[in-house]
N, C-alpha and C positions, 0 to 999 in steps of 0.2 A: 230469457225470449223477449222478443219486440212486442212492447205493448202497443197494438192498432187502436186502441180507444181506451183514453183514461178520463173520469171525471174526479176532480180533486178538490176538497172542500166546497162542496155544493150544498147552498142554501136556496131555497124556494119560499117566495112570500105572496099569498094573496091578499093585498091589502093587511089586515093585522094577523092574519092567519099563518103560521110558519108551516108549510107542508113537509118540505124535507129541511133538515138542519144539519151542517157540516159532514156532508155524505161524500166518501170517496169509493170509486169503483174503477178496477181495471180489467180490460179483455185482453190477453196476449196472441198474439198471430197464431191462426189455426185453433182457438179455443173455444170450446162451446162452454159458455156462463149462463146459469139461469137463476132469475130473484124470486123469491116466494116470500110472502109476507100476508098480514092480514088485509081483509076488505078495506079499501080506503087508506092504505097506508101511503100512497104515492110511488107505487111502481111504474105505473103508465107516466107520471110526472118526469120520473128519472129517466125513460126512454123518448120523451120528447125532448128531453134537454140535449140526450145523447144525439138525437137527430137534425139539433139544429132549428127545432120547430119552436123551443120555448127558451127565453135568455133566462140564465140563472140569475137570482139577487145577489147572489156571490158566488166567488169560486171561479174555476176555470176546466174547460173540456179541451183536449188535445187528441189529435188524429193522426197517429203516425208522428209521434214527437211535435208536430205541430198545431199552435191554437187553432180552434175552430173559429172560423167567423163566418157568420150564417147558414144556410143549411149543410149538413154534412153531405156532400156530393160522393163520398166513398162509401156510403151507407146505403142498403136498401132496405125498406120499411114495410112489413107485413103487417097487415092491421087486424085487430079482433074481427071485426066487420067486414064483409067483402066491399072492396073499392072498385069492382067491376062497373063497366060502362054498359048498360043495359041494351043499347042501341047498336053496340058492337059484337061480333060473333067471339067465339072462345078465341081463335086465332086472332081476329083483330084486337083483342083486348092484350093477350100476348105481347103482340107488335107494336103495341101503342108507343111504348118509350123509345123503342128505336125507331119510329117514325118520327118522332118528336126530334130526335137527334141526327135527323135527315138522311138514316141509311134506307139505300136504295129499296123500292118496295118488294122487289121479289127477292132480294136477299134477306130482307127483314122477315116476308112470309117463308123462306125456307129455314130460317134459323127460330121462327117460332114453330113450325111444322116439328121439326126436331126437338125442340123442348117441350112439347106437348106428349111426343111418344115418351120422353123421358119421364113425365110426371105419370104415365099410363093414360094417356087420353089420344090415342092414335086415332085417325078417322073421326074424332068429335070435334074439329076444328070450325066447322061450319055450324054447330049448333050457338044458339042464345043463352046468356046466362039463365033465364028463366026455363029453358028446357034443360037443365043441369041438376042435378042434386048438390045437395050442402058439400058433400065431400069431393065432386066432380069440380065444383065452382072454388072451393079452398085448393084444389091442384092447379086450377087455371090461374089463380093469386100468386100461387107458389112459383109458377113457370113466368109469370109475368114480371116478379121480382128478380129471380135468377137471371134469365135472359139479358139483363144489364149489367152483369157479372159483378156485380159490388164485393167490395174489398170486406166489408161488414155486414151482417144480417141482424137486423133489430126485429123482432117479434114480440107483439103484443097479444097475449093467450090466443093465438091463431086458430086453435083447434078447439077451443071452450064450447062452441055451438053445436061440435058434432056428436053424433050417437057414439058410446062407448066403442064398439067395433069400428066404425069408422076411424074414430079417433086413435087407436092403436094403428090401424093400417096407414095413417097419414103419417103418424110419429115414425114408424120404420121406414116410409117414403123420403122423410125429411132426412133421417140418418144416413140412408144410401146416398143421396145427392150430396149431403156434407161431406160425407167420406171422400168422395172423387176430388174433392179439391178443397177441403179444410178451410173455409171462410172462419174469419172469427165471427160469433154469434152471441148476442146479448139478448136471452129469453124471458120475457114476462111470463109467470104462471100461478093460477092458484093451487095447482095440482100437484102436490109433494111426489107421487109415484111417477108423472111425467118430468119432471125436475130431474128427478134421480137418473130416471133411464137414459135420458137424453145426453145429460151432463159429464163435463169435466170438474165443473165446479158449481155448488150451490151456495149462494148469498142469503142469508135471512135477513128481513127489515125488520124494524119496530113496529110497533105499533104507533099511530099517529096521533096528535101531531108531534112536529119536529122529528118525522122518521129520520133513521140512521142504520147503516148494517151494523148487527149485532153478533153474528157469527159468520162463518166461512166453514165450509167442509170439500176437501177435494173427494172426488167420486173416482175410485180405482176399480171401477168394475171393468173387465176386459172387453176391448174392440176388437172386431166389430159386433155390435148388439143385436137381439131382437127383444125389443122394450116388453113383450109378453113374456117370453120365455126368462128374461135376465129378473123379473120380478119374483120369481120364486126361489131364487137362490138364497142363500145363507147371509152373503156378505149383503144382498140388496136388503135383505131383512134388517140385519143390524144396521146398515145406514140410515135406513127409513126411523127406527127407533131412534137413534141419536140426535137426526136432526128435528124430529118432531117433538120429542124431548126438548128442545132448545124452542121450538118455534109455537107451541101449544100455550106459552104462557101467554105471547103476545096475541093470540088469536082470541084467548078470553078477555085479555083487555080491552081490545076492540070491540068485542060484543057487549061488555058492560058498557063501555062509552056509548056505545048506540042505541043500547036496551036502555039504559038510565039516564042517558045524558050527563053523567060525569067526566069530569078530566077536561082539559082544553085542548 
């Protein structure tokens, strides 16, 4: 498989603190990879490195086999917090990237309207962010990212602020959109159920400092998937037990360090 994104021997230091140490992660073409780990272990740091927003202290990033210099122009980034512009309508937010790239206004509006329909917001393009629910704003942000047709999608806990029912709907929406053209996805989450439901591969990071991958699991659940229904299958339960058995030790380490101030 062609590797669309590869982080090689990445170390990130902030002053004397080593956040990430000697870490390697690869995402193949069309692959959905999730990263899980304890709170504060450096998951978002690695995503920022992949996006070109943060230069590593050591190591290399390659995109389609070429060294990454500056921002990762092949990637779209969906943040944990909405990055919608409050003074623009839903349609205006979706088309902002196209307008920045000098796509004619009418063409941008046509494509934006099509994407709002694809994410289930047909007829809502004239609403402003404050008039939308949390789930609707997340759909707008998803359309805003995907309309640019990125080859790689970087997602930093995009659904964590949603209620559980809306979250399941958005996870299924994401899978439906992803299935249509199979972009390469690097997805950060604290939710193990979410990681297994969505992914082809789940990577576990160790507790910090000096975070590094400690285990990798191939998710052999059949596609297409319904994220709610798949969670009651025997294979899902088996995978969840295997992954949690490896993850829980790191979660406890992180908890003890945060609770009692032990470790460095």
